[in-house]
TORTI-661850 format. One line per field, with one value per residue (C-alpha): residue in one letter; chain; x, y, z. Coordinates in steps of 0.02 Angstrom, whole numbers, plus 32768, in hexadecimal, padded with zeros to 4 digits. Layout:
# residues N
residu <- A | ...
chaine <- A | ...
px <- X | ...
py <- Y | ...
pz <- Z | ...
//
This chain:
# residues 276
residu <- X | X | X | X | X | X | X | X | X | X | X | X | X | X | X | X | X | X | X | X | X | X | X | X | X | X | X | X | X | X | X | X | X | X | X | X | X | X | X | X | X | X | X | X | X | X | X | X | X | X | X | X | X | X | X | X | X | X | X | X | X | X | X | X | X | X | X | X | X | X | X | X | X | X | X | X | X | X | X | X | X | X | X | X | X | X | X | X | X | X | X | X | X | X | X | X | X | X | X | X | X | X | X | X | X | X | X | X | X | X | X | X | X | X | X | X | X | X | X | X | X | X | X | X | X | X | X | X | X | X | X | X | X | X | X | X | X | X | X | X | X | X | X | X | X | X | X | X | X | X | X | X | X | X | X | X | X | X | X | X | X | X | X | X | X | X | X | X | X | X | X | X | X | X | X | X | X | X | X | X | X | X | X | X | X | X | X | X | X | X | X | X | X | X | X | X | X | X | X | X | X | X | X | X | X | X | X | X | X | X | X | X | X | X | X | X | X | X | X | X | X | X | X | X | X | X | X | X | X | X | X | X | X | X | X | X | X | X | X | X | X | X | X | X | X | X | X | X | X | X | X | X | X | X | X | X | X | X | X | X | X | X | X | X | X | X | X | X | X | X | X | X | X | X | X | X
chaine <- A | A | A | A | A | A | A | A | A | A | A | A | A | A | A | A | A | A | A | A | A | A | A | A | A | A | A | A | A | A | A | A | A | A | A | A | A | A | A | A | A | A | A | A | A | A | A | A | A | A | A | A | A | A | A | A | A | A | A | A | A | A | A | A | A | A | A | A | A | A | A | A | A | A | A | A | A | A | A | A | A | A | A | A | A | A | A | A | A | A | A | A | A | A | A | A | A | A | A | A | A | A | A | A | A | A | A | A | A | A | A | A | A | A | A | A | A | A | A | A | A | A | A | A | A | A | A | A | A | A | A | A | A | A | A | A | A | A | A | A | A | A | A | A | A | A | A | A | A | A | A | A | A | A | A | A | A | A | A | A | A | A | A | A | A | A | A | A | A | A | A | A | A | A | A | A | A | A | A | A | A | A | A | A | A | A | A | A | A | A | A | A | A | A | A | A | A | A | A | A | A | A | A | A | A | A | A | A | A | A | A | A | A | A | A | A | A | A | A | A | A | A | A | A | A | A | A | A | A | A | A | A | A | A | A | A | A | A | A | A | A | A | A | A | A | A | A | A | A | A | A | A | A | A | A | A | A | A | A | A | A | A | A | A | A | A | A | A | A | A | A | A | A | A | A | A
px <- EDF3 | ED7D | EDDC | EE80 | EEF7 | EF35 | EFD4 | EFA6 | F02F | EFF6 | EF42 | EF75 | EFD6 | EF3E | EECC | EF4E | EF91 | F02E | F092 | F02A | EF89 | EFE0 | F007 | EF54 | EF04 | EF60 | EEDB | EE58 | EEAC | EEF1 | EEAF | EE53 | EDFF | ED42 | ED5B | EDBA | ED54 | ECB0 | ECEE | ECEE | EDA5 | EE19 | EECF | EF65 | EFC4 | F050 | EFD7 | EF93 | F041 | F077 | F0F6 | F128 | F0B4 | F025 | EF8F | EED4 | EE38 | ED7E | ED2A | ECD7 | EC33 | EC28 | EC35 | EBAC | EB3C | EB57 | EB3A | EABE | EA6B | EA62 | EAA4 | EB31 | EB1B | EB9C | EBCF | EBE5 | EC4E | ECBB | ECCF | ED06 | ED87 | EDD1 | EDCD | EE75 | EECB | EF39 | EF52 | EEAB | EE31 | ED7D | ED23 | EC71 | EC84 | EC11 | EC56 | EBFB | EC32 | EBD1 | EC41 | ECDA | ED1C | ED72 | ED80 | ECEE | ED5C | EDB0 | ED0A | ECC8 | ED5F | ED3F | EC86 | ECAD | ED23 | ECA0 | EC1B | EC90 | ECB0 | EBF8 | EBCC | EC44 | EC7A | EC70 | EBB3 | EBA7 | EC19 | EBB3 | EB11 | EB5D | EB7B | EC36 | EC5C | EC07 | EC3B | EBFA | EC3C | EBC4 | EBD5 | EB93 | EAED | EACC | EA98 | EB10 | EB91 | EBE4 | ECA0 | ECD6 | ED28 | EDCA | EDE4 | EE8A | EE97 | EF2A | EF0C | EFA3 | EFB9 | EFF9 | EFCD | EF20 | EED7 | EE53 | EE97 | EE55 | EDB4 | ED9A | EDBB | ED32 | ECBC | ECDA | ECB9 | EC18 | EBE3 | EBFA | EB9C | EC37 | EC9D | ED53 | EDE0 | EE7A | EF30 | EFDA | F092 | F0A0 | F030 | F091 | F149 | F1A0 | F24D | F25A | F2A4 | F21D | F189 | F163 | F156 | F0E1 | F075 | F064 | F030 | EFB6 | EF6D | EF3F | EF0C | EE8F | EE4E | EE3E | EDDC | ED6A | ED48 | ED25 | ECBB | EC50 | EBC9 | EBFE | ECB9 | ED00 | ED75 | EE2D | EE8D | EF4C | EF77 | F01E | F041 | F0EA | F12C | F0ED | F116 | F1C3 | F237 | F28E | F349 | F3B8 | F442 | F41B | F4A7 | F455 | F3BF | F357 | F36C | F339 | F2A1 | F265 | F277 | F219 | F18C | F17B | F172 | F0EB | F084 | F099 | F05F | EFCB | EF93 | EF9B | EF15 | EEB4 | EDF6 | ED8D | EDAE | EE57 | EE8C | EF3F | EF6B | F015 | F064 | F0FC | F0C7 | F177 | F1B7 | F14B | F19B | F16E | F12B | F099 | F05E | F021 | EFB7 | EF4F
py <- 09D1 | 0A2C | 0A5A | 0A17 | 0A78 | 0A2B | 0A5C | 0ABC | 0A6B | 09BD | 09E9 | 0A24 | 0982 | 091E | 096A | 0973 | 08F0 | 094C | 09EC | 0A49 | 0A25 | 0A53 | 0AFE | 0B14 | 0AD9 | 0B59 | 0BD7 | 0B74 | 0B92 | 0C42 | 0CD2 | 0D13 | 0C6D | 0C57 | 0BD6 | 0C54 | 0CF0 | 0C97 | 0C53 | 0B9A | 0B85 | 0BE0 | 0BFF | 0C17 | 0CBB | 0C78 | 0C6A | 0D1B | 0D66 | 0D03 | 0C9F | 0BF2 | 0B69 | 0B7B | 0B21 | 0B20 | 0AD8 | 0AD4 | 0B61 | 0B1B | 0B77 | 0B30 | 0A80 | 0AAA | 0AED | 0A4F | 09D4 | 0A31 | 0A98 | 0B2C | 0BDC | 0C26 | 0CD2 | 0D5D | 0D4F | 0C93 | 0CA4 | 0D2A | 0CBC | 0C28 | 0C90 | 0CD6 | 0C2F | 0C07 | 0CA8 | 0D09 | 0DA3 | 0DFC | 0E31 | 0E4D | 0EDA | 0F1D | 0FDC | 1043 | 10F3 | 115D | 11E9 | 1262 | 122F | 126E | 1318 | 1359 | 13FC | 140C | 1405 | 1364 | 1311 | 1349 | 12FA | 1255 | 1256 | 127E | 11E9 | 1176 | 11B1 | 1190 | 10E2 | 10BD | 10FD | 107E | 10B9 | 1005 | 100B | 10AA | 1064 | 0FC3 | 1026 | 1080 | 0FD2 | 0FF3 | 0F4E | 0ECC | 0F0D | 0E80 | 0DD8 | 0D4F | 0CEF | 0C41 | 0C3C | 0CF7 | 0D7E | 0DDF | 0E3A | 0ED5 | 0EE8 | 0F2F | 0FDA | 1007 | 1091 | 10AE | 1131 | 1168 | 11B9 | 1209 | 126C | 1267 | 11D4 | 11E4 | 1257 | 11D9 | 1181 | 10D7 | 1127 | 117A | 10D4 | 1081 | 1112 | 10FF | 1045 | 1069 | 10EB | 106A | 0FE6 | 0F79 | 0F1F | 0F4B | 0ED0 | 0F05 | 0ED1 | 0F19 | 0EF5 | 0E89 | 0E08 | 0E08 | 0E19 | 0D77 | 0D4D | 0CC2 | 0CE8 | 0CF0 | 0CE5 | 0DA0 | 0DA0 | 0D09 | 0D63 | 0DFD | 0D8E | 0D34 | 0DD9 | 0E16 | 0D6B | 0D59 | 0E0A | 0DF3 | 0D54 | 0DAE | 0E3B | 0DBF | 0D45 | 0DB5 | 0E31 | 0EB0 | 0E9C | 0EF0 | 0F86 | 0F53 | 0FB9 | 0FB8 | 1002 | 105B | 104E | 10A5 | 0FFF | 0FAA | 102D | 106F | 10B9 | 1039 | 102C | 1057 | 0FE8 | 0F40 | 0F02 | 0E69 | 0DF5 | 0E65 | 0EF8 | 0E8A | 0E4E | 0F01 | 0F31 | 0E95 | 0EC0 | 0F6F | 0F28 | 0EAD | 0F39 | 0FA7 | 0F19 | 0EF1 | 0FA7 | 0FB9 | 0F35 | 0F42 | 0F3E | 0F6B | 0FEE | 0FF8 | 1079 | 108E | 10F2 | 113A | 11AD | 11C8 | 11F5 | 1230 | 117D | 1138 | 110C | 1194 | 110F | 10F1 | 11A6 | 117D | 10ED | 1155
pz <- A1BA | A231 | A2CD | A284 | A217 | A175 | A11A | A07C | A014 | A049 | A01E | 9F71 | 9F55 | 9F8B | 9F06 | 9E7B | 9E02 | 9DCB | 9DE3 | 9D62 | 9DC3 | 9E66 | 9E1C | 9DDF | 9E81 | 9EED | 9EBA | 9F1C | 9FC4 | 9FAD | A01A | 9F80 | 9F58 | 9F65 | 9FF0 | A05B | A02F | A051 | A0F7 | A0CC | A0FC | A172 | A142 | A1B3 | A1BD | A14E | A0BC | A0D2 | A0D9 | A040 | A0A3 | A068 | A0A2 | A11C | A165 | A14A | A19A | A17C | A1DC | A27A | A25D | A1AC | A1F2 | A26E | A1E4 | A17D | A20D | A27C | A1F2 | A26A | A247 | A2AE | A2FC | A2E8 | A3A0 | A392 | A2F5 | A348 | A3E2 | A376 | A319 | A3BB | A418 | A467 | A431 | A4AA | A43E | A454 | A4DB | A4A2 | A4FC | A4F8 | A4F6 | A565 | A544 | A4C4 | A450 | A4BF | A551 | A4F4 | A52A | A48D | A42C | A3B3 | A318 | A351 | A379 | A2CF | A279 | A2D1 | A2A5 | A1EF | A1E6 | A232 | A1B7 | A125 | A166 | A17F | A0D1 | A082 | 9FD6 | 9F94 | 9FA5 | 9F3D | 9EB5 | 9EB2 | 9EA2 | 9E0D | 9DC0 | 9DB0 | 9E05 | 9E71 | 9F1A | 9F85 | 9FBD | 9FEC | A08E | A0AE | A109 | A0FF | A086 | A018 | A082 | A03C | A047 | A0EF | A0D8 | A131 | A1B1 | A20C | A296 | A303 | A3AE | A401 | A4A0 | A552 | A5C3 | A610 | A58B | A556 | A4BB | A4ED | A52C | A482 | A42A | A490 | A46C | A3B1 | A3B9 | A418 | A397 | A30D | A36F | A379 | A3FD | A420 | A3FC | A45F | A453 | A484 | A46D | A50A | A4B6 | A414 | A43E | A46C | A4AF | A42E | A383 | A2FC | A373 | A373 | A2B5 | A2BD | A33D | A2CE | A23C | A2AE | A2EB | A23E | A1FD | A28B | A274 | A1B8 | A1D8 | A253 | A1D7 | A14B | A1B0 | A220 | A1F1 | A274 | A297 | A333 | A334 | A343 | A3C4 | A3C4 | A46D | A482 | A3C8 | A3D5 | A417 | A378 | A2F8 | A325 | A2A3 | A236 | A249 | A1B4 | A1FA | A248 | A2B7 | A304 | A2FA | A36C | A2F5 | A263 | A2C4 | A2E7 | A230 | A1FC | A275 | A22B | A17B | A1B0 | A1FE | A163 | A0F2 | A161 | A16F | A0B2 | A099 | A13C | A138 | A1CE | A254 | A2AB | A32C | A369 | A404 | A435 | A4B4 | A445 | A396 | A36A | A382 | A2F5 | A250 | A1CF | A159 | A1CE | A1C0 | A111 | A152 | A1CB
//
């Protein structure tokens, strides 16, 4: 299975003797299963978005650990997850928070948000013994659940939105994972929706599998997050509404740090204002 995807339904049939067992065995390859949460298997975007069917494979670094008995570094694991993808660019930020020229109150707001993220409420709750707030990963020590932080930067072109995103990534000691609408939208029917699913499936995998996941940057987010149409007259209208619903669902459950930038805040669907 390593390096080759296997149909999830076929895998369930392979390990089941009847329909009752097939139903029971679905839990082993769900996104919430121990195999997926601990990084032993990787699931396709269809599985994560609860679509029918899907594919899975054994994580490449797990195979390496089994055969070579050598640990995989965070950078190697990130490189393996991003291998062959055309959605993201991975950047090493060099700008710092001190390089930002912002009003003091705005800079203070940003720093407060970063401190909240770094504090991670899950750790406090776990220390209070209210629940076990960590998830173990193979070949490493206990890793606490990654908190979520969504930020929206808006302003005229050239005012430093992308610059500020890089500075925040630098302040958190993280790399910057960049994408934009040109990499997601396709002329082919259904492909844009698949690309959105792929975007968040890959990022979810990165957050879950790496100790220090990069910051996700959605450049020119107004092209992603336009107002949904109350009347859909053709397949293109339906596609745009579907895209908005996919983004809303993904934002609702997102872990890690995501920054969206826009020149046209007024074009965003009002539903997204509750996500940032």
